[in-house]
C-alpha positions as CSV (number, residue, x, y, z in Angstrom):
1,M,89.3,-26.1,48.2
2,T,85.6,-24.3,48.3
3,D,84.1,-24.4,45.0
4,P,84.5,-20.1,44.3
5,S,81.3,-20.3,41.6
6,K,78.8,-21.8,44.3
7,K,78.7,-18.8,46.6
8,P,76.0,-19.4,49.4
9,V,72.6,-18.2,49.1
10,E,71.7,-15.6,51.9
11,G,69.6,-17.5,54.2
12,A,69.0,-20.3,52.9
13,P,69.5,-23.7,55.3
14,V,72.6,-25.7,54.8
15,T,71.5,-28.7,53.9
16,W,74.9,-30.7,53.2
17,V,78.3,-30.8,55.0
18,S,81.2,-32.4,53.3
19,D,85.1,-32.3,55.1
20,R,86.6,-33.5,52.3
21,T,88.8,-30.9,51.8
22,L,90.5,-31.6,55.6
23,R,90.2,-35.6,54.8
24,N,92.9,-35.1,53.0
25,L,94.8,-33.5,55.5
26,F,96.8,-36.6,57.8
27,G,96.0,-34.8,61.3
28,Y,92.2,-34.2,60.9
29,Q,92.2,-37.5,59.6
30,M,93.8,-39.1,62.7
31,K,91.7,-37.4,65.1
32,R,89.0,-39.1,63.3
33,T,90.6,-42.2,64.0
34,F,91.2,-41.2,67.0
35,N,87.7,-40.1,68.5
36,V,86.2,-44.0,67.1
37,I,89.4,-45.2,68.8
38,Q,88.5,-43.0,72.1
39,S,85.1,-43.7,72.5
40,D,85.0,-47.2,72.1
41,L,88.0,-47.4,74.4
42,A,85.8,-45.8,77.0
43,R,82.5,-48.4,76.7
44,T,84.8,-51.1,77.8
45,L,87.1,-49.8,80.8
46,K,83.3,-48.1,82.1
47,P,82.9,-51.9,83.7
48,F,85.6,-51.8,85.6
49,E,85.2,-47.7,86.6
50,L,88.7,-46.9,84.6
51,R,88.9,-43.6,82.2
52,M,91.7,-43.7,79.3
53,L,94.0,-42.1,81.7
54,T,93.0,-43.9,85.0
55,Y,93.3,-47.0,82.6
56,T,96.6,-45.5,81.8
57,A,98.4,-45.5,85.4
58,L,97.0,-48.1,86.4
59,V,99.1,-50.4,84.3
60,L,102.5,-47.8,84.5
61,I,101.8,-48.4,88.1
62,V,101.7,-52.6,87.2
63,E,104.2,-52.5,85.5
64,H,106.9,-50.3,87.3
65,P,106.6,-51.3,91.3
66,G,108.1,-48.1,93.4
67,M,108.1,-45.6,90.9
68,R,108.0,-42.3,92.3
69,Q,104.7,-39.8,90.6
70,S,106.6,-37.9,89.6
71,Q,107.8,-40.5,86.4
72,L,104.7,-41.5,86.0
73,A,103.8,-37.9,84.6
74,E,106.7,-38.2,82.3
75,A,105.5,-41.8,81.2
76,M,102.0,-40.6,80.5
77,D,103.1,-36.8,79.2
78,I,101.0,-34.6,81.4
79,E,101.9,-32.4,83.6
80,R,102.9,-33.5,87.8
81,P,99.7,-31.8,89.1
82,N,97.2,-33.0,87.0
83,L,97.9,-37.0,88.0
84,V,97.6,-35.8,91.2
85,A,93.8,-36.1,91.4
86,I,94.2,-39.8,88.7
87,V,96.8,-40.9,91.6
88,E,93.9,-39.7,94.2
89,D,91.1,-41.7,92.0
90,L,92.6,-45.2,91.8
91,A,94.4,-44.5,95.8
92,Q,90.5,-43.8,97.2
93,R,89.4,-47.4,95.1
94,G,91.9,-49.7,96.7
95,L,94.7,-49.9,93.7
96,V,97.2,-48.4,94.1
97,D,99.2,-47.3,97.5
98,R,101.3,-44.4,97.8
99,N,104.2,-44.5,100.0
100,T,106.5,-41.8,100.9
101,V,109.6,-42.3,99.7
102,P,112.6,-43.4,103.0
103,T,115.3,-41.0,100.5
104,D,112.7,-37.9,99.8
105,R,110.3,-37.6,102.4
106,R,108.3,-35.1,99.5
107,A,107.9,-37.7,96.7
108,Y,105.4,-40.8,96.7
109,A,106.5,-44.1,95.6
110,L,103.3,-46.0,93.4
111,F,102.7,-49.9,94.6
112,A,99.5,-51.5,92.6
113,T,97.7,-54.0,95.4
114,P,96.3,-56.3,94.8
115,A,93.4,-55.9,93.9
116,G,95.1,-52.5,91.8
117,Q,96.6,-56.1,89.7
118,T,93.7,-58.2,89.0
119,L,91.8,-55.0,88.0
120,C,94.3,-53.9,85.7
121,A,94.6,-57.8,84.7
122,N,91.1,-57.5,83.5
123,A,91.1,-54.9,81.9
124,I,94.0,-55.4,80.2
125,A,92.6,-58.6,78.6
126,A,89.3,-56.0,77.7
127,V,91.4,-52.9,76.7
128,E,93.5,-55.8,74.2
129,A,90.0,-57.3,72.8
130,H,89.0,-53.7,71.9
131,E,91.5,-53.3,70.2
132,T,91.2,-56.7,68.1
133,A,88.1,-56.5,66.9
134,L,89.1,-52.6,66.1
135,L,91.6,-53.2,64.0
136,Q,89.9,-56.5,62.0
137,H,90.1,-55.0,59.3
138,L,93.8,-53.9,58.4
139,D,95.9,-57.2,58.1
140,A,99.1,-56.9,59.7
141,D,101.1,-55.0,58.0
142,M,99.2,-52.4,57.8
143,Q,98.5,-52.5,61.6
144,A,102.4,-52.5,61.9
145,T,103.1,-50.1,59.1
146,A,100.3,-47.3,60.9
147,L,102.2,-48.0,64.4
148,E,105.3,-47.7,63.0
149,A,104.3,-44.0,60.9
150,M,103.1,-43.0,64.5
151,R,106.1,-43.6,66.6
152,R,108.3,-41.2,63.6
153,I,106.3,-38.6,63.8
154,E,106.6,-38.9,67.4
155,K,110.3,-39.2,67.3
156,S,110.7,-36.6,65.1
157,Q,109.1,-34.0,67.2
158,R,110.4,-35.0,69.9
159,R,114.1,-33.7,68.5
160,G,113.5,-30.0,68.7
């Protein structure tokens, strides 16, 4: 907490800011950590001309050929209208094909092209190397504990 005996002097410049109180909050620390991971991941994916969301979509499409756009949106936990631009970007780059579903002409099944499969494999290898480097100071037990904690937090909120 802020020390009430230390009152700011009006007009005096602030020379140092501490986020010590916030650093004790799990959510704040997780967000700060995520910022580091996201920034490094963006650099890792840049040579592939992918962003975190396009990478995620491509991996899911490669791993689940024929999935519908609605299934992809659910898997990525994003609104279907927001997914349209992501799929369009991948399709324009020749990484995925959208085929109408014979039983529902309003729905599209998604398939990775050979170029998409190759790019995906190369990007996965780069992301795995990124994670290895990022987590090098954590032993296997610490990594497993951190993953389990994040999964439990997510699971507890999805029940409600």
